[in-house]
C-alpha positions as CSV (number, residue, x, y, z in Angstrom):
1,M,-37.7,-1.9,33.1
2,T,-38.2,-5.4,31.7
3,T,-36.4,-8.4,33.1
4,E,-34.3,-8.7,29.9
5,A,-33.3,-5.0,30.0
6,R,-32.4,-5.3,33.8
7,H,-30.3,-8.4,33.0
8,L,-28.5,-6.5,30.2
9,G,-27.8,-3.6,32.5
10,T,-26.4,-5.9,35.2
11,M,-24.1,-7.6,32.6
12,L,-22.7,-4.3,31.4
13,L,-22.1,-3.1,35.0
14,Q,-20.2,-6.4,35.8
15,E,-18.0,-6.0,32.8
16,G,-17.2,-2.4,33.8
17,L,-18.5,-1.0,30.5
18,L,-21.3,1.0,32.1
19,S,-21.6,3.2,35.2
20,R,-24.5,3.1,37.6
21,A,-25.4,6.8,36.8
22,D,-25.5,6.1,33.0
23,L,-27.7,3.0,33.6
24,D,-30.1,5.0,35.7
25,R,-30.2,7.8,33.1
26,A,-30.8,5.2,30.3
27,T,-33.6,3.6,32.4
28,E,-35.3,7.0,32.7
29,I,-35.1,7.5,28.9
30,Q,-36.6,4.1,28.3
31,A,-39.5,4.8,30.6
32,E,-40.2,7.9,28.5
33,T,-39.7,6.5,25.1
34,S,-40.3,2.7,25.4
35,L,-37.3,2.1,23.2
36,P,-35.0,-1.0,23.8
37,L,-32.4,-0.3,26.5
38,G,-29.5,-1.5,24.2
39,R,-30.4,1.1,21.5
40,I,-30.6,3.9,24.1
41,L,-27.3,3.0,25.6
42,V,-25.6,3.1,22.2
43,E,-27.4,6.3,20.9
44,E,-26.7,8.2,24.1
45,G,-23.0,7.2,23.9
46,F,-23.1,5.4,27.2
47,V,-21.7,2.2,25.7
48,K,-20.0,1.5,22.4
49,E,-22.1,-0.7,20.0
50,T,-19.2,-3.2,19.6
51,D,-18.8,-3.6,23.4
52,L,-22.6,-4.1,23.8
53,V,-22.8,-6.7,21.1
54,K,-19.6,-8.5,22.4
55,T,-21.2,-8.8,25.8
56,L,-24.5,-10.1,24.5
57,A,-22.6,-12.6,22.3
58,H,-20.6,-13.9,25.2
59,H,-23.8,-14.2,27.3
60,I,-25.6,-16.4,24.7
61,G,-22.5,-18.5,23.9
62,L,-21.9,-17.3,20.3
63,E,-18.7,-16.0,18.7
64,F,-18.5,-12.2,18.1
65,V,-16.9,-11.2,14.7
66,S,-15.8,-7.7,13.6
67,L,-16.6,-7.4,9.9
68,D,-14.0,-4.7,9.5
69,E,-11.3,-7.1,10.5
70,V,-12.2,-10.3,8.6
71,S,-11.9,-11.2,5.0
72,I,-15.4,-11.7,3.6
73,D,-15.7,-14.4,0.9
74,P,-17.7,-12.9,-2.0
75,S,-18.7,-16.4,-3.2
76,A,-20.4,-16.9,0.2
77,T,-22.1,-13.5,0.2
78,A,-23.5,-14.2,-3.3
79,L,-25.5,-17.1,-2.0
80,V,-28.0,-14.8,-0.3
81,P,-29.9,-12.1,-2.2
82,E,-29.1,-8.5,-1.0
83,A,-32.8,-7.8,-0.1
84,L,-33.0,-10.8,2.2
85,A,-29.7,-9.9,3.8
86,R,-30.9,-6.4,4.5
87,R,-34.2,-7.6,5.8
88,Y,-32.6,-9.9,8.4
89,A,-29.4,-7.8,8.9
90,A,-27.4,-11.0,8.2
91,I,-24.5,-11.6,5.7
92,P,-22.7,-14.8,4.8
93,I,-19.0,-14.3,5.3
94,G,-17.4,-17.7,4.6
95,F,-17.5,-21.5,5.0
96,E,-16.5,-23.8,7.8
97,D,-16.7,-27.6,7.7
98,G,-19.4,-27.6,5.0
99,S,-21.5,-25.0,6.9
100,L,-22.2,-21.4,5.9
101,I,-20.9,-18.8,8.4
102,V,-23.4,-16.0,8.7
103,A,-22.7,-12.8,10.6
104,M,-26.0,-11.6,12.2
105,A,-27.1,-8.6,14.2
106,D,-29.8,-10.7,15.7
107,P,-28.7,-14.4,16.0
108,A,-31.8,-15.2,17.9
109,N,-33.9,-14.7,14.8
110,V,-34.7,-18.4,14.0
111,L,-36.8,-17.4,11.0
112,A,-33.8,-15.7,9.4
113,I,-31.6,-18.8,9.9
114,D,-34.3,-21.1,8.5
115,D,-34.8,-18.9,5.4
116,I,-31.0,-18.7,4.7
117,R,-30.8,-22.5,5.2
118,A,-33.6,-23.0,2.7
119,I,-32.2,-20.7,0.1
120,T,-28.6,-22.0,0.3
121,G,-29.3,-25.6,1.1
122,M,-26.5,-25.4,3.7
123,D,-26.4,-25.6,7.5
124,V,-26.0,-22.1,9.0
125,L,-23.3,-21.3,11.6
126,P,-24.4,-18.0,13.1
127,K,-21.9,-15.4,14.5
128,V,-22.7,-12.1,16.1
129,A,-21.8,-8.7,14.6
130,T,-22.9,-5.2,15.2
131,R,-25.8,-4.0,13.0
132,T,-23.8,-1.1,11.7
133,E,-21.0,-3.4,10.5
134,V,-23.4,-5.8,9.0
135,E,-25.3,-3.1,7.0
136,D,-21.9,-1.6,5.9
137,A,-20.7,-5.0,4.7
138,I,-23.9,-5.7,2.8
139,S,-23.5,-2.4,0.9
140,R,-19.8,-2.9,0.3
141,M,-20.1,-6.5,-0.9
142,A,-23.3,-6.0,-2.9
143,Q,-21.3,-4.7,-5.8
144,F,-19.1,-7.9,-5.8
145,D,-22.1,-10.2,-5.4
146,D,-23.9,-8.8,-8.5
147,A,-20.7,-8.9,-10.6
148,V,-19.6,-12.4,-9.6
149,S,-23.0,-14.0,-9.9
150,D,-23.7,-12.4,-13.3
151,L,-20.2,-13.4,-14.6
152,G,-20.9,-17.0,-13.6
153,E,-23.9,-16.9,-16.0
154,L,-22.0,-15.0,-18.6
155,L,-19.2,-17.6,-19.0
156,D,-19.6,-21.3,-19.2
157,D,-17.7,-23.2,-16.4
158,Q,-15.4,-25.0,-18.7
159,A,-15.3,-22.6,-21.7
160,E,-12.3,-20.6,-22.6
161,V,-13.1,-17.5,-24.7
162,E,-10.8,-17.9,-27.7
163,D,-12.9,-16.2,-30.4
164,L,-11.8,-12.5,-30.6
165,S,-15.3,-11.2,-31.5
166,S,-17.0,-13.1,-28.7
167,M,-14.3,-12.0,-26.3
168,E,-14.8,-8.3,-27.2
169,A,-18.6,-8.7,-26.7
170,S,-18.1,-10.4,-23.3
171,I,-15.7,-7.8,-21.9
172,E,-18.1,-5.0,-22.7
173,E,-20.8,-6.7,-20.6
174,A,-21.8,-4.6,-17.6
175,P,-20.7,-7.3,-15.0
176,V,-17.1,-7.4,-16.2
177,V,-16.9,-3.6,-16.4
178,K,-18.5,-3.3,-12.9
179,L,-16.2,-5.9,-11.3
180,V,-13.0,-4.3,-12.7
181,N,-14.2,-0.8,-11.6
182,T,-15.1,-2.1,-8.2
183,I,-11.7,-3.8,-7.6
184,I,-9.9,-0.6,-8.6
185,T,-12.1,1.6,-6.4
186,R,-11.8,-0.7,-3.5
187,A,-8.0,-0.8,-3.8
188,I,-7.7,2.9,-3.9
189,N,-10.0,3.3,-0.8
190,E,-7.8,0.8,1.1
191,R,-4.7,2.8,0.2
192,A,-3.2,0.0,-1.9
193,S,-0.1,0.7,-4.0
194,D,-0.5,-2.4,-6.3
195,I,-3.3,-4.7,-7.4
196,H,-2.3,-8.3,-8.3
197,I,-4.8,-10.3,-10.4
198,E,-3.6,-13.9,-10.4
199,P,-5.3,-16.9,-12.2
200,G,-4.9,-20.2,-10.4
201,E,-5.9,-23.8,-11.2
202,K,-9.5,-23.3,-9.9
203,E,-9.9,-19.6,-9.0
204,L,-8.8,-16.1,-9.8
205,R,-7.2,-14.4,-6.8
206,V,-7.1,-10.7,-6.3
207,R,-4.5,-9.3,-3.8
208,F,-3.7,-5.7,-2.8
209,R,-0.3,-4.5,-1.6
210,I,-1.0,-2.1,1.3
211,D,1.9,-0.5,3.1
212,G,4.3,-2.8,1.3
213,V,2.6,-6.1,2.4
214,L,0.2,-8.2,0.2
215,H,-3.3,-8.9,1.5
216,E,-5.8,-11.2,-0.2
217,A,-8.9,-9.1,-1.2
218,M,-11.1,-11.6,-2.9
219,S,-11.2,-14.7,-5.1
220,T,-13.7,-15.5,-7.9
221,P,-14.2,-18.4,-10.4
222,R,-11.3,-18.8,-12.8
223,T,-13.7,-18.8,-15.7
224,I,-13.8,-15.0,-15.6
225,T,-10.1,-14.6,-16.0
226,N,-10.0,-13.9,-19.8
227,A,-12.9,-11.4,-19.7
228,M,-11.3,-9.5,-16.8
229,V,-7.8,-9.5,-18.2
230,S,-9.1,-8.4,-21.6
231,R,-11.1,-5.6,-20.1
232,L,-8.0,-4.3,-18.4
233,K,-6.0,-4.6,-21.6
234,I,-8.6,-2.6,-23.5
235,M,-8.5,0.1,-20.8
236,A,-4.7,0.2,-21.1
237,D,-4.6,0.1,-24.9
238,I,-2.8,-3.3,-25.0
239,N,-3.3,-6.0,-27.7
240,I,-6.0,-8.3,-26.3
241,A,-5.2,-11.1,-28.8
242,E,-1.6,-11.5,-27.7
243,R,-1.2,-13.7,-24.6
244,R,2.2,-15.3,-25.2
245,I,4.4,-12.4,-24.2
246,P,4.5,-9.8,-21.4
247,Q,2.9,-6.5,-22.2
248,D,2.5,-3.2,-20.5
249,G,0.4,-0.1,-20.7
250,R,-1.2,2.7,-18.8
251,I,-4.7,3.7,-17.6
252,S,-5.8,7.1,-16.5
253,L,-9.0,7.4,-14.3
254,K,-10.8,9.8,-12.2
255,V,-11.8,8.1,-9.0
256,Q,-13.8,10.0,-6.3
257,G,-12.6,13.3,-7.7
258,S,-8.9,12.3,-7.8
259,Q,-6.8,11.8,-10.9
260,I,-5.4,8.3,-10.7
261,D,-2.9,6.7,-13.1
262,L,-2.5,2.9,-13.3
263,R,0.6,1.3,-14.7
264,V,-0.5,-2.1,-16.1
265,A,1.9,-5.1,-16.7
266,T,0.8,-8.5,-17.9
267,L,2.7,-11.7,-17.5
268,P,1.9,-15.1,-19.1
269,S,1.6,-18.0,-16.6
270,V,0.5,-21.6,-16.8
271,Y,-3.0,-20.8,-15.8
272,G,-3.4,-17.6,-17.8
273,E,-2.2,-14.1,-17.7
274,K,-1.3,-12.4,-14.4
275,V,-1.9,-8.7,-14.3
276,V,-0.3,-6.3,-11.9
277,L,-1.6,-2.7,-11.7
278,R,0.6,-0.1,-10.0
279,I,-1.5,2.7,-8.6
280,L,0.0,6.1,-9.1
281,D,-1.8,8.8,-7.2
282,R,-0.9,12.1,-8.7
283,S,-1.4,13.9,-5.3
284,S,1.7,12.0,-4.0
285,I,4.0,14.0,-6.4
286,L,3.0,17.2,-4.6
287,L,4.7,16.0,-1.4
288,E,7.3,18.1,0.3
289,L,10.6,16.6,1.3
290,S,9.6,17.2,4.9
291,D,6.6,15.0,4.4
292,L,8.8,12.0,3.6
293,G,10.1,11.3,7.1
294,F,13.4,13.1,6.9
295,S,14.9,13.9,10.3
296,E,16.0,17.5,10.7
297,H,19.6,16.4,10.6
298,N,19.3,14.3,7.4
299,L,17.1,17.0,5.6
300,E,19.7,19.6,6.3
301,R,22.5,17.4,4.8
302,F,20.4,16.5,1.8
303,E,19.5,20.1,1.1
304,S,23.1,21.1,1.1
305,S,23.7,18.8,-1.9
306,Y,20.8,19.5,-4.2
307,T,21.1,23.3,-3.8
308,K,24.5,23.2,-5.5
309,P,24.5,24.1,-9.3
310,Y,26.3,20.9,-10.4
311,G,27.3,17.5,-9.3
312,A,25.6,14.1,-9.1
313,I,23.2,13.0,-6.4
314,L,22.3,9.3,-6.2
315,V,19.3,7.9,-4.4
316,T,19.8,4.2,-3.6
317,G,17.7,1.3,-2.2
318,P,15.8,-1.8,-3.3
319,T,12.8,-1.7,-5.6
320,G,9.7,-0.2,-3.8
321,S,11.8,1.9,-1.3
322,G,10.3,5.2,-2.5
323,K,13.3,6.4,-4.6
324,S,11.1,7.9,-7.3
325,T,8.9,9.7,-4.8
326,T,12.0,11.3,-3.2
327,L,13.4,12.4,-6.5
328,Y,10.0,13.9,-7.6
329,A,9.8,15.8,-4.3
330,T,13.3,17.1,-4.9
331,L,12.4,18.2,-8.4
332,N,9.3,20.0,-7.0
333,V,11.7,22.1,-4.9
334,L,14.1,22.7,-7.9
335,N,11.4,23.4,-10.5
336,R,11.5,27.1,-11.3
337,P,10.8,29.1,-14.5
338,E,14.4,30.0,-14.9
339,V,15.6,26.3,-14.8
340,N,15.5,23.8,-17.6
341,I,14.8,20.3,-16.1
342,I,14.8,17.2,-18.4
343,T,14.2,13.6,-17.2
344,T,14.6,10.2,-18.8
345,E,12.5,7.5,-17.1
346,D,11.5,3.9,-17.6
347,P,8.6,4.3,-17.4
348,V,7.4,7.9,-16.8
349,E,5.3,7.2,-13.6
350,Y,4.1,10.8,-12.9
351,R,3.6,13.7,-15.3
352,L,5.2,16.9,-13.9
353,A,4.2,20.3,-15.1
354,G,7.0,22.5,-16.4
355,I,9.4,19.6,-16.8
356,T,10.4,17.8,-20.0
357,Q,10.0,14.0,-19.5
358,V,11.4,11.4,-21.9
359,Q,10.1,7.8,-21.9
360,V,12.8,5.1,-22.6
361,N,11.9,3.0,-25.6
362,R,14.4,0.2,-26.1
363,K,12.6,-1.3,-29.2
364,A,13.1,2.1,-30.9
365,G,16.7,2.3,-29.7
366,L,16.0,5.0,-27.1
367,T,17.9,3.8,-24.0
368,F,19.0,5.7,-20.9
369,A,22.4,6.3,-22.4
370,S,21.1,7.5,-25.8
371,A,18.4,9.6,-24.3
372,L,20.9,11.2,-21.9
373,R,23.2,12.1,-24.8
374,S,20.3,13.9,-26.5
375,I,19.2,15.6,-23.2
376,L,22.7,17.1,-22.8
377,R,22.3,18.7,-26.3
378,A,19.0,20.3,-25.2
379,D,20.7,22.8,-22.8
380,P,19.5,21.3,-19.4
381,D,20.4,22.8,-16.0
382,I,19.1,19.7,-14.2
383,A,18.9,16.1,-15.6
384,L,17.1,13.2,-13.9
385,I,18.1,9.7,-15.0
386,G,15.6,7.0,-13.9
387,E,18.3,4.5,-13.1
388,I,22.0,4.0,-13.7
389,R,22.1,0.4,-15.0
390,D,25.2,0.1,-17.1
391,R,28.7,1.5,-17.8
392,E,27.6,3.7,-20.7
393,T,24.8,5.4,-18.7
394,A,27.1,5.8,-15.7
395,Q,29.9,7.3,-17.8
396,I,27.6,9.9,-19.4
397,A,25.9,10.8,-16.1
398,I,29.3,11.3,-14.4
399,E,30.6,13.5,-17.3
400,A,27.4,15.6,-17.2
401,A,27.9,16.2,-13.5
402,L,31.4,17.3,-14.2
403,T,30.4,19.8,-17.0
404,G,28.1,22.0,-15.0
405,H,24.9,20.0,-14.7
406,L,23.0,18.9,-11.6
407,V,22.3,15.2,-12.2
408,L,19.8,13.1,-10.1
409,S,19.6,9.4,-10.5
410,T,19.0,6.1,-8.7
411,L,21.2,3.1,-8.1
412,H,20.5,-0.4,-6.6
413,T,22.8,-0.9,-3.6
414,N,22.2,-1.8,0.0
415,D,23.6,1.3,1.6
416,S,25.1,4.7,0.6
417,S,28.8,3.8,1.0
418,S,28.4,0.8,-1.4
419,S,27.3,3.1,-4.2
420,I,30.8,4.5,-4.9
421,G,32.2,1.0,-5.3
422,R,29.3,0.0,-7.5
423,L,30.1,2.8,-10.0
424,I,33.7,1.9,-10.0
425,E,32.7,-1.8,-10.7
426,M,30.9,-0.4,-13.8
427,D,34.4,0.6,-15.1
428,V,34.0,4.3,-14.4
429,E,37.3,5.7,-13.5
430,P,37.6,6.1,-9.7
431,Y,38.9,9.7,-10.0
432,L,35.8,10.7,-12.0
433,V,33.4,9.1,-9.5
434,A,35.2,10.8,-6.6
435,S,35.1,14.3,-8.2
436,S,31.5,14.1,-9.6
437,I,29.4,12.4,-6.8
438,D,28.3,15.0,-4.3
439,A,25.9,13.0,-2.1
440,V,24.3,9.6,-1.9
441,L,21.0,9.1,-0.2
442,A,20.1,5.5,0.9
443,Q,16.5,4.9,2.0
444,R,14.0,2.2,3.0
445,L,10.2,2.4,3.6
446,A,9.0,1.3,7.1
447,R,5.3,1.0,8.1
448,R,4.0,3.6,10.6
449,L,2.4,2.4,13.8
450,C,-1.4,2.9,13.9
451,E,-1.8,5.7,16.5
452,K,-5.2,4.5,17.4
453,C,-4.2,1.0,18.6
454,R,-0.4,1.1,19.3
455,V,0.5,-0.3,22.7
456,S,3.5,0.6,24.9
457,G,6.2,-1.8,25.9
458,P,9.7,-1.8,27.6
459,P,12.5,-0.4,25.5
460,D,15.3,-2.6,24.0
461,T,18.1,-0.8,26.0
462,E,20.9,-2.8,24.4
463,R,20.1,-1.9,20.8
464,F,19.7,1.8,21.6
465,E,22.9,2.0,23.5
466,S,24.9,0.1,20.8
467,A,23.7,2.6,18.2
468,S,24.5,5.6,20.5
469,I,20.8,6.6,20.6
470,E,19.3,7.9,23.9
471,V,17.2,5.1,25.4
472,P,13.5,6.1,25.5
473,K,11.3,5.5,28.5
474,E,9.1,3.2,26.5
475,M,8.7,1.8,23.0
476,Y,5.5,1.1,21.1
477,L,4.3,-2.2,19.6
478,P,1.6,-2.8,16.9
479,G,-1.9,-3.5,18.3
480,G,-4.7,-4.0,15.8
481,C,-8.0,-2.2,15.2
482,T,-10.5,-1.6,12.4
483,A,-8.7,1.6,11.2
484,C,-5.6,-0.4,10.3
485,A,-7.3,-3.7,9.2
486,N,-6.0,-5.3,12.3
487,T,-2.3,-5.0,11.2
488,G,-1.2,-2.5,13.8
489,Y,0.3,-0.3,11.0
490,R,-1.2,2.5,8.9
491,G,0.8,4.3,6.3
492,R,4.6,4.4,5.7
493,M,7.6,6.6,6.2
494,A,11.1,6.6,4.9
495,L,14.3,5.9,6.7
496,H,17.3,7.8,5.4
497,E,21.1,7.7,5.3
498,V,22.8,10.7,3.7
499,L,26.4,10.4,2.7
500,L,28.1,13.6,1.7
501,V,31.3,13.0,-0.3
502,S,34.0,14.9,1.5
503,E,37.7,15.2,0.5
504,D,38.5,12.2,2.7
505,I,35.9,10.1,1.0
506,Q,37.1,11.3,-2.5
507,R,40.6,10.1,-1.6
508,M,39.3,6.7,-0.4
509,A,37.3,6.3,-3.7
510,V,40.4,7.0,-5.8
511,E,42.3,4.4,-3.7
512,R,39.4,1.9,-4.2
513,R,39.0,1.4,-0.5
514,P,36.2,-1.0,0.6
515,S,32.7,0.3,1.5
516,D,32.9,-0.4,5.2
517,E,36.0,1.9,5.5
518,I,34.1,4.6,3.6
519,Q,31.1,4.2,5.9
520,K,33.3,4.4,9.0
521,I,34.7,7.8,7.8
522,A,31.2,9.0,6.8
523,I,29.8,8.2,10.3
524,E,32.7,10.1,11.9
525,Q,31.8,13.1,9.7
526,G,28.2,13.1,10.9
527,M,26.3,10.5,8.8
528,T,23.4,8.8,10.5
529,T,23.0,5.2,9.3
530,L,19.7,3.7,8.2
531,W,19.7,1.6,11.4
532,Q,20.3,4.7,13.6
533,D,17.6,6.7,11.8
534,G,15.2,3.8,12.3
535,L,16.0,3.5,16.0
536,A,15.4,7.2,16.4
537,K,11.9,6.8,14.9
538,V,11.3,3.8,17.2
539,A,12.2,6.0,20.1
540,A,9.8,8.7,18.8
541,G,7.0,6.2,18.8
542,M,6.6,6.3,15.0
543,T,7.3,2.7,14.3
544,S,8.2,-0.6,16.0
545,M,11.6,-2.3,16.6
546,E,10.2,-5.3,14.8
547,E,9.5,-3.2,11.7
548,I,12.9,-1.6,11.6
549,M,14.5,-5.0,11.9
550,R,12.4,-6.2,9.0
551,V,13.4,-3.5,6.6
552,V,17.0,-2.7,7.6
553,A,18.6,-5.5,9.5
């Protein structure tokens, strides 16, 4: 064994990352193969590549960086050709105090540093990364590098593309198409629900909403804004010449074998048009109610309401709380050949087989209220109304529930007990509300703890006891790893509160009693509040106290 290899083995032993037996076995393999000791240790599974590289970085006094956990600046990556980056296993990832930060698998390669310095004309600040992560990052970022650099040549720094014919030519150029496709594919791979494309004073920023929180994905020169926005408009069948008013459209794509729909909305701003793309994965409409995070108690209560032949069921919560997903999952249960289901939505987010779906069109005079009147003349058994927004819609929905139809709809209130008062405030007669509403489901979306990196901590005894929840032996806190992009959370689940309208609650509605009194009676009759359902999921290790307080408190 060479002196260098012996020194590496000693360091790993001291760090507790390697056993003496494994080191001896690796030494035997090295004697037979003459391969580097570090490579043998990783390939044989004696040491993780990340731990090995971290140890070496610490030894030579350089900073270790995990490329799966940092945001790589595409404009930095574009400064070094892909071929050179692959040859040296080195990728620029950003800038610091006028220097170029370069993640390298071999930071001792002086030739590589000199070449990168010569090509970029910048001082190089090397950082250490694993070879696997460097190679993956080069492959991942190469698509962006090509597109961004080509777009820089395509559009003049100061020019705004105003001529429609030249704009149409520019947006059909491969770089624009490639960049847009890459952004969409990357967003889907990272489980994003929305893509925000936002022009600023000097740059175009792209952000992804993942598990309900926005993360910056990349930024490019602002000069490509018009070409990128116009490309998206053409895909969504939107007028590319109109930039003064908001517009919306829809894109259907097949990405990696899955059918994906994108709902596109444009919004004029002082620096250009902002575009937001809502990603609608059709596979999510196949979810069962049991997949949505319902506790056994809440699922049983909710099932008792939608299995009735008539009445109104309301799902309430803020925008982005998963109301539509819950309603679609409910329709999947109710959708049978012998049942006529008609929906009116704004917009129709998912296309459901066997169900008649009506798109609201206010310009043509087709509102929720007018559509609902027509629906009731089409002999429905079940009607879904996208949202009750006004008195007229509320009145017709209530009357439909009273005349033998099962009506599903959404409402914007903070909790289930407030929904009854909200309908009465819309000038619907209290006795009609009391006799038609069968159940109200309030819900929120909370992020799930990443099971790979969650860490245990002491339980918050006081909060559990005050909510009459059995105090667990331990709680879990978010950690941070490559699987969850160092957020500590991966995926989301719903918190629920199911209010069943009993005779007592009907009487309170007729008497116009306040929502806190209605809630008190509902709890006495077995309702679990959003807070209690959240604490139960904290106790089960599914999420953290911090997350429950963020979405409920």
